[in-house]
N, C-alpha and C positions, 0 to 999 in steps of 0.2 A: 491612510497605510492598505497598502493592498494584503489580501490574504490569498497567499500562493499553496496549490497543491500539486503535487506530484502523483500522477497514477501509471502505473506499470500495468498495462493489460494487452496481452498480443491478440484477441478476438474482436473486430469490429462491431459484433453484435452486443457483448458485452460491455464496451466502452461506452455506447451508446444510453444503454441504460444506468450505467454507472456516473458518467456526466451529467444526465437527467436529474439522478437523486441528488447529487452534489449540486446542482443550480437550484433547487428547491429552497434550500436552506442557504446558499452561500452563491447569490447570482452575479454577486460583484468579484467574484475569485477569479484569479488568473488560473488555468488549469493546462500543467503541461502533461502530454501524453507519449509515455514511451513503450515500447513493445516487448521487450525484454529484460533480464536481471541485470545484464551487463551494462545496457543503457541508464538503467535507474541508478547502478552504483556510479556511473561516469557523470549523471548530472546532480548527484550528490556530493561526489568527492572530489573530482578533477577541476582544476584551474582552468577557467576560462581566458582568450586572449586578452579580453579587457579588464578581467578583473582577478584580485589576488584569490579568493575563494568563491565558490558556487553559492548561492542563496538558498538558505536552509528554509525548507517548505514548512508551514504551518499545519499541514497535514499529508499525510502519504498513504496511497492506496493501491495493494498490492496484490496482483491474482497470485493463487496457489499455481497456475500454469505456466510459470517463468521460463521461457525458452533460455538457453544459453548458460544461465547464473539461476540457481534455483532459489526459490523465495528463502528458503530457512538460512541459506548461507546470505543473503539480502538482509533478513532481520537480523540476522547476529553480527553484522558488519556495522548496522544502523545501533544497535545496543551497545557496540563498543567504543563508539566515537562519541565525545563529550557534546557535540555541538546537534548531534541526531539523537542523542540518548532521550531525550524526552518530547521527541516530535511522537503525535499521536498516529497510530498506525491501523487502520483497516484492514482484514485480511479476508479477501472475498475467495472463498474456496466454492467451486461450482457445483462440484459433485459430493461435498461433504464427507471426503474420503480422505485415508493417507496415502494413497498410492502415488500422488504427483511428488512425493519428497523423495530427494535422493537417498534416503537411509533405508533401512529394512524397518518392517511396521511398527516393530516396537521401539525402535529408535525415533522414528516420525512421531509416534503417538507421545512419547515423552518428552519430544519438543515440543508438541502442541499444547502439552500439558502446563508448560513452561510459559506460555505466551499469556500472563495475567494481565499485561498493560497492552494488549491489542484485542482489538473488537474484531471477533472473528465471523462471519457470514457465510452461511452454508445454501446450497443451492441457488437457483436461477429465478425461480419463481418471484415475482413482486420484487426484482432486486433495484430498481430504482427506488422504491419506498425503503426497504432495507438499509440501503446506504442513505438515504438522508436521516432515518432514524438513528444509524450508527454516528452519524455528525452530531445530531441533538445530544444523544447519549456523550460524545466525546467533550462536547462545550458545556454539559452541566456536571461533568465529572473530569476534570482536567487532571 
């Protein structure tokens, strides 16, 4: 059985670090990279030409800096659909702040506080190791 990971990250530099961290503990995983929130939602929910429903990933990694469709919208849609409700999510927050969300700062902080089922990584120092540790955390605490 293949382990599938969806990564939504617009930055090539951060993508390199994230994929390195994922490969440390999931070298056999198939990783699909998209570069914005709209592509992430399409990959998760739109039917393909040859399939009735898209494959549900085993893990989703999202950047807080997603263009086109903000990360809070992507996560809210994930948590509203029964097929993706239980999929583990890692949120990579490069600056560790709430400026990248599309709501006011207080609303963004309240939204972030509700993410009890999402592993949040702040900053980019040793991002590959942080991602690898998050994968381990999610595997031991499903």
